[in-house]
C-alpha atoms as a printed R data frame, in Angstrom:
    type eleno elety resid chain resno      x        y       z
1   ATOM     1    CA   MET     A     1 -1.541  -76.003 -20.806
2   ATOM     2    CA   THR     A     2  0.371  -78.971 -21.927
3   ATOM     3    CA   PHE     A     3  0.832  -82.642 -22.196
4   ATOM     4    CA   SER     A     4  4.168  -84.834 -23.057
5   ATOM     5    CA   ILE     A     5  5.905  -87.772 -22.873
6   ATOM     6    CA   VAL     A     6  9.912  -88.083 -22.518
7   ATOM     7    CA   ALA     A     7 11.362  -91.175 -23.111
8   ATOM     8    CA   ARG     A     8 14.333  -93.305 -24.090
9   ATOM     9    CA   SER     A     9 14.296  -96.177 -26.618
10  ATOM    10    CA   ALA     A    10 14.177  -99.776 -25.601
11  ATOM    11    CA   ASP     A    11 17.533 -100.454 -26.853
12  ATOM    12    CA   GLY     A    12 19.116  -97.494 -25.170
13  ATOM    13    CA   GLU     A    13 20.251  -95.644 -28.400
14  ATOM    14    CA   SER     A    14 17.557  -92.987 -28.606
15  ATOM    15    CA   TRP     A    15 15.876  -90.218 -26.433
16  ATOM    16    CA   GLY     A    16 13.129  -88.017 -27.530
17  ATOM    17    CA   VAL     A    17 10.153  -85.975 -26.541
18  ATOM    18    CA   ALA     A    18  6.503  -85.444 -27.838
19  ATOM    19    CA   VAL     A    19  4.329  -82.589 -26.912
20  ATOM    20    CA   ALA     A    20  1.127  -80.908 -27.575
21  ATOM    21    CA   SER     A    21 -0.732  -77.896 -26.190
22  ATOM    22    CA   LYS     A    22 -3.053  -74.940 -26.689
23  ATOM    23    CA   PHE     A    23 -0.098  -72.810 -26.812
24  ATOM    24    CA   LEU     A    24  1.621  -71.195 -30.091
25  ATOM    25    CA   ALA     A    25  4.909  -73.336 -31.260
26  ATOM    26    CA   VAL     A    26  5.101  -75.419 -27.998
27  ATOM    27    CA   GLY     A    27  7.993  -77.279 -29.595
28  ATOM    28    CA   SER     A    28  9.972  -73.633 -28.959
29  ATOM    29    CA   ALA     A    29  9.451  -73.946 -25.341
30  ATOM    30    CA   VAL     A    30  9.038  -77.481 -24.065
31  ATOM    31    CA   PRO     A    31 11.365  -80.319 -25.319
32  ATOM    32    CA   ALA     A    32 15.124  -80.904 -25.453
33  ATOM    33    CA   ALA     A    33 17.278  -83.754 -25.711
34  ATOM    34    CA   VAL     A    34 20.914  -84.729 -26.208
35  ATOM    35    CA   ALA     A    35 21.868  -88.011 -27.372
36  ATOM    36    CA   GLY     A    36 23.655  -90.071 -25.010
37  ATOM    37    CA   VAL     A    37 22.560  -87.802 -22.188
38  ATOM    38    CA   GLY     A    38 18.750  -87.538 -21.727
39  ATOM    39    CA   ALA     A    39 15.815  -85.578 -22.326
40  ATOM    40    CA   ILE     A    40 13.489  -83.228 -20.904
41  ATOM    41    CA   ALA     A    41 10.264  -81.443 -21.111
42  ATOM    42    CA   THR     A    42  9.423  -78.005 -19.181
43  ATOM    43    CA   GLN     A    43  5.710  -76.830 -19.071
44  ATOM    44    CA   ALA     A    44  3.063  -75.375 -17.037
45  ATOM    45    CA   ASP     A    45  4.623  -71.709 -16.138
46  ATOM    46    CA   ALA     A    46  7.686  -73.329 -18.158
47  ATOM    47    CA   ASN     A    47 11.005  -72.564 -16.823
48  ATOM    48    CA   VAL     A    48 13.201  -72.655 -20.354
49  ATOM    49    CA   ALA     A    49 15.957  -72.528 -18.290
50  ATOM    50    CA   TYR     A    50 15.628  -75.997 -17.063
51  ATOM    51    CA   LYS     A    51 16.398  -77.371 -20.510
52  ATOM    52    CA   GLY     A    52 20.212  -76.545 -20.668
53  ATOM    53    CA   GLN     A    53 20.517  -76.834 -16.667
54  ATOM    54    CA   ALA     A    54 19.118  -80.417 -16.860
55  ATOM    55    CA   LEU     A    55 20.895  -81.754 -19.652
56  ATOM    56    CA   ALA     A    56 24.090  -80.037 -18.137
57  ATOM    57    CA   HIS     A    57 23.094  -82.201 -14.874
58  ATOM    58    CA   LEU     A    58 22.669  -85.330 -16.482
59  ATOM    59    CA   ASP     A    59 25.994  -85.010 -18.705
60  ATOM    60    CA   ASP     A    60 27.759  -84.704 -15.436
61  ATOM    61    CA   GLY     A    61 26.429  -88.027 -14.352
62  ATOM    62    CA   ALA     A    62 23.376  -87.264 -12.322
63  ATOM    63    CA   THR     A    63 20.279  -89.521 -12.440
64  ATOM    64    CA   ALA     A    64 17.030  -87.976 -13.676
65  ATOM    65    CA   SER     A    65 15.710  -87.755 -10.421
66  ATOM    66    CA   VAL     A    66 18.826  -86.329  -8.948
67  ATOM    67    CA   ALA     A    67 18.905  -83.505 -11.737
68  ATOM    68    CA   LEU     A    68 15.256  -82.895 -11.242
69  ATOM    69    CA   GLN     A    69 16.004  -82.137  -7.375
70  ATOM    70    CA   ARG     A    70 18.552  -79.892  -8.369
71  ATOM    71    CA   LEU     A    71 16.416  -77.771 -10.932
72  ATOM    72    CA   LEU     A    72 13.786  -77.520  -8.033
73  ATOM    73    CA   GLU     A    73 16.059  -76.316  -5.455
74  ATOM    74    CA   GLU     A    74 17.464  -73.740  -7.562
75  ATOM    75    CA   ASP     A    75 14.126  -72.434  -8.688
76  ATOM    76    CA   PRO     A    76 11.879  -70.164  -6.263
77  ATOM    77    CA   GLY     A    77  9.152  -70.664  -9.019
78  ATOM    78    CA   ARG     A    78  9.066  -74.388  -8.685
79  ATOM    79    CA   ASP     A    79  5.555  -74.426  -7.425
80  ATOM    80    CA   ALA     A    80  4.280  -73.575 -10.841
81  ATOM    81    CA   ARG     A    81  6.574  -75.716 -12.951
82  ATOM    82    CA   GLN     A    82  5.836  -79.061 -14.346
83  ATOM    83    CA   VAL     A    83  8.748  -81.046 -15.929
84  ATOM    84    CA   GLY     A    84  9.820  -84.604 -17.007
85  ATOM    85    CA   LEU     A    85 12.891  -85.886 -17.543
86  ATOM    86    CA   VAL     A    86 14.631  -89.423 -18.654
87  ATOM    87    CA   ASP     A    87 18.449  -89.801 -18.079
88  ATOM    88    CA   VAL     A    88 20.848  -91.994 -20.268
89  ATOM    89    CA   ASP     A    89 20.049  -95.266 -18.382
90  ATOM    90    CA   GLY     A    90 16.397  -94.704 -18.715
91  ATOM    91    CA   GLY     A    91 15.579  -93.387 -15.304
92  ATOM    92    CA   ALA     A    92 13.045  -91.216 -15.120
93  ATOM    93    CA   ALA     A    93 11.447  -88.509 -12.946
94  ATOM    94    CA   SER     A    94  8.567  -85.956 -13.119
95  ATOM    95    CA   HIS     A    95  7.364  -82.914 -10.859
96  ATOM    96    CA   THR     A    96  3.847  -81.231 -10.919
97  ATOM    97    CA   GLY     A    97  4.297  -78.293  -8.655
98  ATOM    98    CA   PRO     A    98  1.010  -77.586  -6.440
99  ATOM    99    CA   ALA     A    99  0.048  -74.351  -8.243
100 ATOM   100    CA   CYS     A   100 -0.063  -76.010 -11.556
101 ATOM   101    CA   MET     A   101 -3.464  -75.578 -12.854
102 ATOM   102    CA   GLU     A   102 -6.123  -78.516 -13.002
103 ATOM   103    CA   TRP     A   103 -6.112  -81.096 -13.913
104 ATOM   104    CA   ALA     A   104 -2.448  -81.663 -13.608
105 ATOM   105    CA   GLY     A   105 -0.507  -84.784 -12.798
106 ATOM   106    CA   SER     A   106  2.337  -87.375 -14.037
107 ATOM   107    CA   VAL     A   107  3.305  -91.050 -14.167
108 ATOM   108    CA   THR     A   108  6.558  -92.429 -14.574
109 ATOM   109    CA   GLY     A   109  7.919  -95.888 -15.592
110 ATOM   110    CA   ASP     A   110 11.068  -97.554 -16.849
111 ATOM   111    CA   GLY     A   111 12.381  -95.084 -19.440
112 ATOM   112    CA   TYR     A   112  9.539  -92.920 -19.718
113 ATOM   113    CA   ALA     A   113  8.091  -89.850 -17.998
114 ATOM   114    CA   ILE     A   114  4.205  -88.524 -18.848
115 ATOM   115    CA   GLN     A   115  2.914  -85.069 -17.667
116 ATOM   116    CA   GLY     A   116  0.375  -82.736 -18.421
117 ATOM   117    CA   ASN     A   117 -1.619  -79.656 -17.089
118 ATOM   118    CA   ILE     A   118 -4.828  -78.044 -17.962
119 ATOM   119    CA   LEU     A   119 -6.139  -81.482 -19.115
120 ATOM   120    CA   ALA     A   120 -9.575  -83.180 -19.628
121 ATOM   121    CA   GLY     A   121 -8.548  -85.297 -16.752
122 ATOM   122    CA   GLU     A   122 -6.308  -87.623 -15.361
123 ATOM   123    CA   GLU     A   123 -7.589  -90.125 -18.437
124 ATOM   124    CA   VAL     A   124 -5.282  -88.250 -20.567
125 ATOM   125    CA   VAL     A   125 -2.161  -89.517 -19.052
126 ATOM   126    CA   GLN     A   126 -3.351  -92.669 -18.401
127 ATOM   127    CA   ALA     A   127 -4.074  -93.302 -22.018
128 ATOM   128    CA   MET     A   128 -0.681  -92.097 -22.989
129 ATOM   129    CA   GLU     A   129  1.031  -94.529 -20.473
130 ATOM   130    CA   ALA     A   130 -1.073  -97.236 -22.026
131 ATOM   131    CA   ALA     A   131 -0.464  -96.419 -25.561
132 ATOM   132    CA   TRP     A   132  3.426  -96.564 -24.598
133 ATOM   133    CA   GLN     A   133  3.488  -99.886 -22.800
134 ATOM   134    CA   ASN     A   134  1.533 -101.381 -25.477
135 ATOM   135    CA   SER     A   135  3.643 -100.193 -28.403
136 ATOM   136    CA   ASP     A   136  6.337 -102.511 -29.774
137 ATOM   137    CA   ASP     A   137  9.569 -101.987 -28.221
138 ATOM   138    CA   ASP     A   138 11.395 -102.313 -31.299
139 ATOM   139    CA   ALA     A   139  9.186  -99.644 -33.283
140 ATOM   140    CA   PRO     A   140 11.379  -96.366 -33.849
141 ATOM   141    CA   LEU     A   141 11.373  -94.205 -30.951
142 ATOM   142    CA   ALA     A   142  9.467  -91.263 -32.845
143 ATOM   143    CA   ARG     A   143  6.647  -93.478 -33.722
144 ATOM   144    CA   ARG     A   144  6.097  -94.729 -30.075
145 ATOM   145    CA   LEU     A   145  6.050  -91.362 -28.888
146 ATOM   146    CA   LEU     A   146  3.770  -90.063 -31.417
147 ATOM   147    CA   ALA     A   147  1.218  -93.078 -30.318
148 ATOM   148    CA   ALA     A   148  1.373  -92.047 -27.052
149 ATOM   149    CA   LEU     A   149  0.726  -88.282 -27.853
150 ATOM   150    CA   THR     A   150 -2.107  -89.144 -30.206
151 ATOM   151    CA   ALA     A   151 -3.829  -91.630 -27.165
152 ATOM   152    CA   GLY     A   152 -3.637  -88.268 -24.961
153 ATOM   153    CA   ASP     A   153 -5.026  -86.006 -27.656
154 ATOM   154    CA   ASP     A   154 -7.980  -88.698 -28.299
155 ATOM   155    CA   ALA     A   155 -8.517  -89.029 -24.528
156 ATOM   156    CA   GLY     A   156 -9.180  -85.116 -24.556
157 ATOM   157    CA   GLY     A   157 -5.779  -83.434 -24.397
158 ATOM   158    CA   ASP     A   158 -5.469  -79.780 -23.244
159 ATOM   159    CA   LYS     A   159 -9.071  -78.988 -22.323
160 ATOM   160    CA   ARG     A   160 -8.871  -75.448 -23.554
161 ATOM   161    CA   GLY     A   161 -8.474  -76.759 -27.250
162 ATOM   162    CA   ARG     A   162 -5.658  -78.211 -29.658
163 ATOM   163    CA   GLN     A   163 -3.195  -75.464 -31.443
164 ATOM   164    CA   SER     A   164  0.553  -77.044 -31.518
165 ATOM   165    CA   ALA     A   165  2.544  -79.977 -31.304
166 ATOM   166    CA   ALA     A   166  6.180  -81.063 -31.723
167 ATOM   167    CA   LEU     A   167  8.432  -84.214 -31.912
168 ATOM   168    CA   LEU     A   168 12.029  -84.378 -31.065
169 ATOM   169    CA   VAL     A   169 14.067  -87.416 -31.158
170 ATOM   170    CA   VAL     A   170 18.095  -87.698 -31.009
171 ATOM   171    CA   ARG     A   171 20.238  -90.656 -31.583
172 ATOM   172    CA   GLU     A   172 24.028  -90.622 -31.985
173 ATOM   173    CA   GLY     A   173 24.824  -90.012 -35.706
174 ATOM   174    CA   ALA     A   174 21.141  -89.874 -36.805
175 ATOM   175    CA   GLY     A   175 21.221  -86.373 -38.443
176 ATOM   176    CA   TYR     A   176 21.067  -85.580 -42.233
177 ATOM   177    CA   GLY     A   177 23.970  -87.357 -43.715
178 ATOM   178    CA   GLY     A   178 25.064  -88.365 -40.339
179 ATOM   179    CA   GLY     A   179 26.272  -84.825 -39.524
180 ATOM   180    CA   ASP     A   180 24.461  -84.314 -36.179
181 ATOM   181    CA   ASP     A   181 22.530  -86.414 -33.714
182 ATOM   182    CA   ILE     A   182 18.989  -85.060 -34.366
183 ATOM   183    CA   ALA     A   183 16.702  -88.074 -35.822
184 ATOM   184    CA   VAL     A   184 13.235  -85.954 -35.869
185 ATOM   185    CA   ASP     A   185 13.013  -82.490 -35.165
186 ATOM   186    CA   LEU     A   186  9.151  -81.740 -36.458
187 ATOM   187    CA   ARG     A   187  6.971  -78.804 -35.111
188 ATOM   188    CA   VAL     A   188  3.525  -77.944 -36.169
189 ATOM   189    CA   ASP     A   189  3.244  -74.312 -34.510
190 ATOM   190    CA   ASP     A   190 -0.334  -73.373 -35.284
191 ATOM   191    CA   HIS     A   191 -3.058  -75.763 -36.814
192 ATOM   192    CA   VAL     A   192 -6.645  -76.739 -36.061
193 ATOM   193    CA   ASP     A   193 -5.500  -80.515 -35.403
194 ATOM   194    CA   PRO     A   194 -1.916  -80.358 -34.615
195 ATOM   195    CA   VAL     A   195 -1.171  -83.985 -33.774
196 ATOM   196    CA   THR     A   196 -2.448  -85.370 -37.003
197 ATOM   197    CA   GLU     A   197 -0.557  -82.618 -38.989
198 ATOM   198    CA   LEU     A   198  2.669  -83.984 -36.739
199 ATOM   199    CA   ALA     A   199  1.859  -87.365 -38.064
200 ATOM   200    CA   ARG     A   200  2.009  -86.537 -41.612
201 ATOM   201    CA   LEU     A   201  4.962  -84.750 -41.160
202 ATOM   202    CA   LEU     A   202  6.635  -87.819 -39.437
203 ATOM   203    CA   ASP     A   203  5.926  -89.662 -42.511
204 ATOM   204    CA   LEU     A   204  7.447  -87.080 -44.820
205 ATOM   205    CA   ASN     A   205 10.474  -86.970 -42.713
206 ATOM   206    CA   ASP     A   206 10.957  -90.814 -42.897
207 ATOM   207    CA   LEU     A   207 10.480  -90.567 -46.758
208 ATOM   208    CA   TYR     A   208 13.239  -87.315 -47.275
209 ATOM   209    CA   LEU     A   209 15.272  -87.631 -44.114
210 ATOM   210    CA   THR     A   210 15.983  -91.414 -43.617
211 ATOM   211    CA   ALA     A   211 17.928  -93.745 -45.474
212 ATOM   212    CA   SER     A   212 16.545  -96.578 -47.160
213 ATOM   213    CA   THR     A   213 16.953  -99.976 -45.512
214 ATOM   214    CA   GLU     A   214 18.341 -102.840 -47.571
215 ATOM   215    CA   GLU     A   215 14.697 -104.251 -47.544
216 ATOM   216    CA   GLU     A   216 13.502 -100.943 -49.407
217 ATOM   217    CA   LYS     A   217 16.224 -101.115 -51.911
218 ATOM   218    CA   VAL     A   218 14.885 -102.068 -55.607
219 ATOM   219    CA   TRP     A   219 18.263 -103.201 -57.487
220 ATOM   220    CA   LEU     A   220 17.369 -102.037 -60.915
221 ATOM   221    CA   THR     A   221 17.633 -104.349 -63.770
222 ATOM   222    CA   ASP     A   222 18.680 -103.093 -67.195
223 ATOM   223    CA   GLU     A   223 15.102 -103.048 -68.211
224 ATOM   224    CA   GLN     A   224 14.180 -100.853 -65.074
225 ATOM   225    CA   LYS     A   225 16.995  -98.412 -65.661
226 ATOM   226    CA   ARG     A   226 15.817  -97.929 -69.150
227 ATOM   227    CA   GLU     A   227 12.412  -97.352 -67.734
228 ATOM   228    CA   VAL     A   228 13.831  -95.021 -65.150
229 ATOM   229    CA   ASP     A   229 15.733  -92.994 -67.969
230 ATOM   230    CA   GLU     A   230 12.858  -92.490 -70.026
231 ATOM   231    CA   LYS     A   231 10.619  -91.342 -66.855
232 ATOM   232    CA   VAL     A   232 13.068  -88.488 -65.877
233 ATOM   233    CA   THR     A   233 13.349  -87.491 -69.466
234 ATOM   234    CA   ALA     A   234  9.876  -87.331 -69.693
235 ATOM   235    CA   LEU     A   235  9.832  -85.085 -66.765
236 ATOM   236    CA   GLY     A   236 12.296  -82.610 -68.190
237 ATOM   237    CA   PHE     A   237 15.484  -83.990 -66.353
238 ATOM   238    CA   PRO     A   238 18.920  -84.886 -68.169
239 ATOM   239    CA   ASP     A   239 19.328  -87.926 -65.844
240 ATOM   240    CA   LEU     A   240 18.305  -89.557 -62.532
241 ATOM   241    CA   ASN     A   241 20.434  -87.572 -60.295
242 ATOM   242    CA   ALA     A   242 19.095  -84.319 -61.400
243 ATOM   243    CA   TRP     A   243 15.574  -85.442 -60.761
244 ATOM   244    CA   VAL     A   244 16.839  -86.893 -57.243
245 ATOM   245    CA   GLY     A   245 18.322  -83.661 -56.401
246 ATOM   246    CA   THR     A   246 15.470  -81.647 -57.566
247 ATOM   247    CA   GLU     A   247 12.975  -83.895 -55.450
248 ATOM   248    CA   ASN     A   248 15.231  -84.091 -52.488
249 ATOM   249    CA   TYR     A   249 15.389  -88.036 -52.443
250 ATOM   250    CA   GLU     A   250 19.112  -88.478 -51.828
251 ATOM   251    CA   MET     A   251 18.841  -90.435 -48.907
252 ATOM   252    CA   ARG     A   252 16.979  -93.101 -50.813
253 ATOM   253    CA   ALA     A   253 18.702  -93.151 -54.151
254 ATOM   254    CA   ASP     A   254 21.885  -94.808 -55.268
255 ATOM   255    CA   PRO     A   255 24.331  -92.072 -56.927
256 ATOM   256    CA   ASP     A   256 25.270  -94.351 -59.336
257 ATOM   257    CA   GLY     A   257 21.668  -95.518 -60.147
258 ATOM   258    CA   GLU     A   258 22.079  -99.290 -59.368
259 ATOM   259    CA   TRP     A   259 19.089  -99.002 -57.012
260 ATOM   260    CA   LEU     A   260 15.852  -96.902 -55.850
261 ATOM   261    CA   ASP     A   261 14.047  -97.087 -52.810
262 ATOM   262    CA   GLU     A   262 10.598  -98.834 -53.594
263 ATOM   263    CA   ARG     A   263  8.571  -95.857 -52.699
264 ATOM   264    CA   ILE     A   264 10.634  -93.281 -54.835
265 ATOM   265    CA   LEU     A   265 10.701  -95.931 -57.774
266 ATOM   266    CA   GLU     A   266  6.811  -95.895 -57.368
267 ATOM   267    CA   ILE     A   267  6.623  -92.088 -57.232
268 ATOM   268    CA   LEU     A   268  8.655  -91.720 -60.384
269 ATOM   269    CA   ARG     A   269  6.229  -93.950 -62.062
270 ATOM   270    CA   ASP     A   270  3.354  -91.974 -60.728
271 ATOM   271    CA   SER     A   271  4.959  -88.788 -62.051
272 ATOM   272    CA   GLY     A   272  5.605  -90.172 -65.414
273 ATOM   273    CA   SER     A   273  2.193  -91.243 -65.850
274 ATOM   274    CA   SER     A   274  0.735  -88.147 -64.555
275 ATOM   275    CA   GLU     A   275  2.903  -85.915 -67.022
276 ATOM   276    CA   ALA     A   276  2.022  -88.311 -69.783
277 ATOM   277    CA   SER     A   277 -1.640  -87.955 -69.222
């Protein structure tokens, strides 16, 4: 019912899962990950207890292969399970039980495990692997995972159709304001084109929930500061911080108004023009 990729970033700092299925809210059942520990996807006749169990084994120092072996040994329903794991060092393992519905299978490599069941065919996982291998190692893990998921979807994906998709990425201190390790946690629970919708949400995630890089910061001149003040006033806000807080752009604006993210400045200019017209 599902196709997924579990992977670690090339720099060894991020772990994540991308998954899609003809199944409601697949993100609630399949993926789990802990920064500095590893990641897992449990699917087919999914045993959701695998998530906590696998991550506990990995946290205790087990490799992905050993953790998988322990899961299967303890589970009488293993023949109907499908699961992929990646450990802290990028070791990967995958299992497809003989009772999984066709087409079902997997591929693994350095830092990734790709698996699927009830698929259009083997070409789905092959396309996902090719997309992963051809993606830039330096690209954000979320983007590489999404590229692989999109390739699988384009190759036919779940042969029953489309319904949901999810993307989970963890990295130490990557959460909002640095408060936790969740870099990306996006779910499309019920949609006619969930992978495309997931891509749209990832763009929004990057805009709202990631901090501006130095290259994205526009250090405002006195003239630009006056322009910004005029724009936010025209929109009905007392100052820039009030507008930023209302629009949830805190990660991409300087509290002292010395710089704005280039995209946020463009949005503000467009908003002002729209209001004026």
